[in-house]
Structures are given as C-alpha cells and as structure tokens.
C-alpha positions as CSV (number, residue, x, y, z in Angstrom):
1,M,0.0,0.0,0.0
2,T,1.4,3.4,-1.0
3,I,0.3,6.6,0.7
4,S,2.0,9.8,-0.4
5,K,1.7,13.1,1.4
6,K,4.2,15.9,1.5
7,Y,4.7,17.2,5.1
8,L,6.2,20.6,5.3
9,Y,7.2,22.3,8.6
10,N,10.0,24.1,10.1
11,I,11.8,22.9,13.2
12,P,10.9,25.7,15.7
13,D,13.0,27.0,18.6
14,D,10.4,25.3,20.9
15,S,11.1,22.5,23.3
16,N,7.4,21.4,23.0
17,H,7.8,20.0,19.5
18,A,8.4,16.5,18.3
19,A,11.3,17.3,16.0
20,T,13.1,19.2,18.8
21,K,12.5,16.3,21.2
22,I,13.8,13.7,18.7
23,S,16.9,15.8,18.0
24,A,17.6,16.0,21.7
25,W,18.1,12.2,21.7
26,I,20.6,12.3,18.8
27,N,24.3,12.7,19.5
28,N,26.8,14.5,17.3
29,N,28.4,12.5,14.5
30,Q,26.1,9.5,14.6
31,E,25.0,7.2,11.8
32,I,21.3,7.7,11.4
33,L,18.6,5.8,9.5
34,E,15.7,8.2,9.1
35,I,12.6,6.3,8.0
36,G,10.2,8.8,6.5
37,C,12.6,11.6,5.9
38,A,10.1,13.4,3.7
39,S,11.6,16.6,2.3
40,G,14.6,16.5,4.6
41,I,13.8,19.2,7.1
42,Q,15.0,17.1,10.0
43,T,17.6,15.4,7.8
44,R,19.2,18.8,7.2
45,H,19.3,19.5,10.9
46,F,21.0,16.1,11.6
47,K,23.6,16.7,9.0
48,E,24.4,20.4,9.3
49,N,23.9,21.0,13.0
50,L,24.8,17.6,14.5
51,G,27.3,16.4,12.0
52,C,25.5,13.1,11.5
53,S,25.6,10.8,8.5
54,V,22.0,10.1,7.4
55,T,20.5,7.3,5.3
56,G,17.0,8.3,4.4
57,I,14.0,6.2,3.4
58,E,11.1,8.0,1.9
59,I,8.0,6.7,0.0
60,D,7.3,10.1,-1.7
61,A,9.8,10.4,-4.6
62,L,9.1,14.1,-5.1
63,A,9.6,15.0,-1.5
64,A,12.7,12.8,-1.3
65,E,14.5,14.9,-3.9
66,D,14.5,17.8,-1.5
67,A,16.1,15.6,1.1
68,R,18.7,14.1,-1.2
69,P,21.4,16.8,-0.6
70,Y,21.4,16.0,3.1
71,C,21.5,12.2,2.8
72,E,24.6,10.1,2.4
73,S,22.3,7.5,0.9
74,L,18.6,7.9,-0.1
75,I,16.2,5.0,-0.7
76,I,12.9,5.6,-2.4
77,G,10.1,3.2,-1.3
78,S,7.8,2.0,1.4
79,I,9.5,0.7,4.5
80,E,6.9,-2.1,4.6
81,E,7.8,-3.3,1.0
82,L,11.6,-2.7,0.9
83,D,14.0,-5.6,1.1
84,L,16.2,-3.9,3.8
85,P,19.1,-6.4,3.7
86,E,19.4,-5.7,0.0
87,A,18.9,-1.9,0.4
88,L,21.2,-1.4,3.4
89,G,23.7,-4.2,3.1
90,D,25.9,-4.4,6.2
91,K,25.1,-0.9,7.4
92,R,24.3,-0.5,11.1
93,F,23.1,2.6,12.8
94,D,23.4,4.4,16.1
95,A,19.8,5.6,15.8
96,I,16.8,4.7,13.7
97,T,14.1,7.4,13.7
98,L,10.4,7.0,12.8
99,A,8.9,10.4,13.2
100,D,5.1,10.1,12.8
101,V,5.5,7.0,10.7
102,L,4.1,4.0,12.6
103,E,0.5,5.3,12.5
104,H,0.6,5.2,8.7
105,L,1.6,1.6,8.4
106,I,-0.5,-1.5,7.8
107,D,1.7,-3.6,10.1
108,P,3.8,-1.4,12.5
109,A,4.9,-4.4,14.5
110,R,6.4,-6.1,11.4
111,T,8.3,-2.9,10.6
112,L,9.8,-2.6,14.1
113,I,11.0,-6.2,13.8
114,K,12.3,-5.6,10.3
115,V,14.5,-2.7,11.3
116,R,15.8,-4.1,14.6
117,P,18.8,-5.9,13.1
118,F,20.1,-2.6,11.7
119,L,20.7,-1.0,15.1
120,K,24.2,-1.1,16.4
121,E,24.8,-2.5,19.8
122,G,23.8,0.2,22.2
123,G,21.8,2.0,19.5
124,H,18.3,3.4,19.9
125,L,15.1,3.5,18.0
126,I,13.3,6.9,18.4
127,A,9.7,7.4,17.3
128,S,7.0,10.1,17.6
129,I,3.5,8.8,17.8
130,P,0.2,10.7,18.1
131,N,-2.1,10.0,21.0
132,I,-5.6,9.0,20.1
133,A,-6.6,9.4,23.7
134,H,-6.1,13.2,23.7
135,A,-8.9,15.2,25.3
136,A,-9.7,16.9,22.0
137,I,-10.5,13.4,20.5
138,C,-12.7,12.6,23.5
139,W,-14.5,16.0,23.0
140,E,-15.1,15.2,19.3
141,L,-16.4,11.7,20.1
142,A,-18.7,13.1,22.8
143,H,-20.2,15.4,20.1
144,G,-20.7,12.6,17.7
145,R,-17.7,13.4,15.5
146,F,-14.6,11.5,14.2
147,D,-13.8,13.7,11.2
148,Y,-10.5,13.2,9.5
149,Q,-8.2,16.2,8.9
150,K,-5.4,17.0,6.5
151,F,-2.9,16.8,9.4
152,G,-2.8,16.1,13.1
153,L,-4.3,13.5,15.4
154,L,-6.9,12.4,12.8
155,D,-4.7,12.8,9.7
156,N,-6.6,11.3,6.8
157,T,-3.7,8.9,6.0
158,H,-3.5,7.4,9.5
159,I,-4.6,3.8,9.6
160,R,-3.4,2.9,13.1
161,F,-4.2,4.6,16.4
162,F,-2.2,4.5,19.6
163,T,-2.5,5.1,23.3
164,K,0.4,4.9,25.7
165,K,-0.7,1.4,26.8
166,N,-0.7,-0.1,23.3
167,I,2.5,1.7,22.4
168,V,4.3,0.0,25.2
169,K,2.7,-3.4,24.2
170,L,3.8,-2.9,20.6
171,F,7.4,-2.2,21.5
172,E,7.7,-5.0,24.1
173,E,6.2,-7.6,21.7
174,T,8.6,-6.7,18.9
175,G,11.8,-7.0,21.0
176,Y,12.4,-3.5,22.3
177,R,12.6,-2.0,25.8
178,I,11.3,1.5,26.1
179,I,13.9,3.5,28.2
180,S,12.4,6.9,28.0
181,I,9.1,8.6,27.1
182,D,8.7,12.3,26.4
183,R,5.6,14.2,25.3
184,V,4.4,17.0,23.1
185,I,1.7,18.7,25.3
186,K,-1.3,20.6,23.9
187,V,-4.5,21.5,25.6
188,P,-7.6,20.8,23.5
189,Q,-7.9,24.5,22.4
190,E,-4.4,24.4,20.9
191,T,-5.2,21.5,18.6
192,E,-6.6,21.4,15.1
193,F,-10.1,20.8,16.5
194,T,-12.6,23.5,17.4
195,V,-12.9,23.0,21.2
196,H,-14.8,25.9,22.9
197,C,-16.3,25.6,26.3
198,N,-19.5,27.6,26.1
199,S,-20.8,26.6,29.5
200,A,-19.8,25.4,32.9
201,Q,-21.0,22.0,31.9
202,D,-18.6,21.9,28.9
203,Q,-15.7,22.9,31.1
204,S,-16.7,20.4,33.7
205,F,-16.6,17.7,31.0
206,L,-13.1,18.6,29.9
207,D,-11.9,18.7,33.5
208,W,-13.4,15.3,34.1
209,I,-11.5,13.9,31.1
210,S,-8.2,15.3,32.5
211,E,-8.9,13.8,35.9
212,Q,-9.6,10.4,34.5
213,N,-6.8,10.3,31.9
214,P,-3.3,11.5,32.9
215,E,-2.4,11.6,29.2
216,A,-5.4,13.8,28.2
217,H,-3.1,16.7,27.1
218,T,-0.4,14.5,25.5
219,Y,-0.6,15.3,21.8
220,Q,2.4,13.0,20.8
221,F,4.5,10.5,22.6
222,I,8.2,10.5,21.9
223,I,9.6,7.1,22.5
224,K,13.3,6.1,22.9
225,A,13.9,2.3,22.9
226,C,16.7,-0.2,22.7
227,V,16.7,-3.8,21.6
228,T,15.9,-6.2,24.4
229,S,18.9,-8.3,25.4
230,T,18.8,-11.7,26.9
231,D,20.1,-10.4,30.3
232,Q,17.4,-7.7,30.6
233,P,14.3,-8.6,32.6
234,E,11.1,-8.2,30.8
235,S,9.4,-5.0,31.6
236,S,5.7,-4.5,32.3
237,Y,3.4,-1.7,31.5
238,Q,3.0,-0.9,35.3
239,E,6.7,-0.9,35.8
240,L,7.2,1.5,32.9
241,A,4.4,3.7,34.1
242,T,6.0,4.0,37.5
243,L,9.4,4.9,36.0
244,D,7.7,7.3,33.6
245,T,5.9,9.0,36.6
246,I,9.2,9.3,38.4
247,Q,10.7,11.0,35.3
248,Q,7.8,13.4,35.1
249,L,8.1,14.2,38.8
250,E,11.8,14.8,38.5
251,S,11.2,17.1,35.6
252,K,8.5,19.0,37.6
253,I,10.9,19.3,40.6
254,G,13.6,20.7,38.4
255,E,11.2,23.3,37.0
256,L,10.0,24.2,40.5
257,N,13.6,24.6,41.6
258,R,14.3,26.9,38.7
259,Q,11.2,28.9,39.5
260,N,12.3,29.1,43.2
261,L,15.7,30.4,42.2
262,G,14.0,33.0,40.0
263,L,11.8,34.1,42.9
264,K,14.7,34.4,45.2
265,S,16.5,36.5,42.7
266,Q,13.5,38.8,42.4
267,I,13.1,39.1,46.2
268,A,16.8,40.0,46.5
269,W,16.4,42.7,43.8
270,L,13.4,44.1,45.6
271,E,15.2,44.2,48.9
272,N,18.2,46.0,47.3
273,H,16.3,48.4,45.1
274,R,12.9,49.0,46.8
275,F,12.4,47.6,50.3
276,G,16.0,48.2,51.3
277,P,16.1,52.0,50.8
278,L,12.6,52.3,52.2
279,T,13.6,50.3,55.3
280,N,16.6,52.5,55.8
281,L,14.5,55.6,55.6
282,V,12.0,54.3,58.2
283,D,14.9,53.4,60.5
284,R,16.4,56.9,60.2
285,L,13.0,58.5,60.9
286,R,12.5,56.2,63.9
287,N,16.0,57.1,65.3
288,K,15.4,60.8,64.8
289,Q,12.1,60.6,66.7
290,Q,13.8,58.6,69.6
291,R,16.5,61.3,69.9
292,K,13.8,64.0,70.2
293,N,12.1,62.1,72.9
C-alpha cells in the first residue's frame, strides 16, 4: 500500500515540538537511519547542526528529492515493502528514527521487527506517535464526530491509532525495551479541532477527562527504545508507568527549583532596590524621633 503526502514544517525553537525532542536524543556525528525523511527538514538538521551521516528512506519520490542533498544515501520506497538487507547491506546505525510513521503503516509491528537488526549494539530507535486518547478526540467523540483532517491526530492517512498502553505493548512484543518517554503537550484548544467551552458543563466535562486520563493533554508520545537483550528482565506496563511517573516528577521538581531560584533573585532585587532603601528611611526617621524624645 502506497500513501503519499508531503509534510512541510520548520523545526521551531520550541522544546514542545516532536522534531526538537527527537533531536535532543541524537548525539553528534552519529550514523542515522531516518525512516520517512520526507523533504529532509530534520535530515538537514541532523547533517548540518549535529554532523550526522543520514541514510534516508522515503515513500514520496518528489519529497525525497528535497532531502537528497542531506543524505549520504537515499532509498525511495515503502518501509513495509523494501528488502532492507538488499537496500542497506551491512550498514548498522546508532539511531533509527520513525517520526510520525508508525500510524501510517498497515503492520507497525512487522516494521519494528524488520529494522531491529540494523541497530548497532547500544543503538536506539526513536519514534514520535500521536495520542488518540487526547482530550480533543474525547471531545469530538462526545459530540458525535470522528472527522479526519489534513494533518494532526486524525490525519486522513492514519490507519493505526495509539494510546500509551498499546505503544508499550507494541514495542515490548517486537523485541524492544522503552527506556524513556517524552511528550508534546497541547491543551484541547491548541489542537486542530474546534474546542470551545460555552458553558460550565462543557468545562466540567473537559476537567473530568483530565482527571480520568493523565495523558489527556499528550498530543504526541516521543519514544526512545533499545533492543531487548537476553540479560534484561522483561518490563511490564505498570513498571514502565512507574518509571515514567518518576521521570515526570523529577522534571517538575527541576522546573520548581528553577522557579524558586527566579523568585529568590526577584526578592533580592526588591530588597536591594525598593524595600532596602525604604527600610533605611524608616529606620532613620525612627531614630530621629527617639532622639527628640
């Protein structure tokens, strides 16, 4: 099955973006297999900013021509149909990326198994995957809608849909161990759907979704996984969820510490520039009054 669509975007200076999060897990000068390189926007970043050597695989021949200048090797075709041993030979990679690819595939599990032998020892597979359990989708369903869009959570070329739980199951069953999960966060009003709370009842409904589903504002999951080795214990969804919660709490603690330092700096400035001089003036007036008495 061939589905062709040209995705055009710029990598923003924004930490809450899938391309930025994927790049954060790529080290300088690595060998990268980029599955679904499209027109090469992220490929160019890998090559020019990180010094990586990229082998690209792209189904859309027209889009691929834009990516060609940034690829050491470019393969045109569907990842599901390609003979990878023939196409890649003995190449092995530090990282394999599937940015918003798995949801377009007929058999994502087969593809994950297919690419596994091409990871170097210690290499990582990195994927971004949209979250069908986002609050905006719940809102749409509650209003009797499941309308496909040109892009986004209900992109009209998506044929697979994922939640956190079945992402974990997919990776575990195909011989990978998820070692880190990141997220692109969007509240319902920031998505491509028209979500407007026109009443307290509407707001109460959205609040209830958030209370019931901790991933209600997760727009995309960013997954970093390694190949499961024989000496690694099998993970479970609950164990991964616990580790993921710890990572999120550590991130929140770090952010609170940064905010705390910022507040301390502001207080120090106020004491030195506002409260300090005022306090000195009050003290002088008080001392003057005491001398008079």
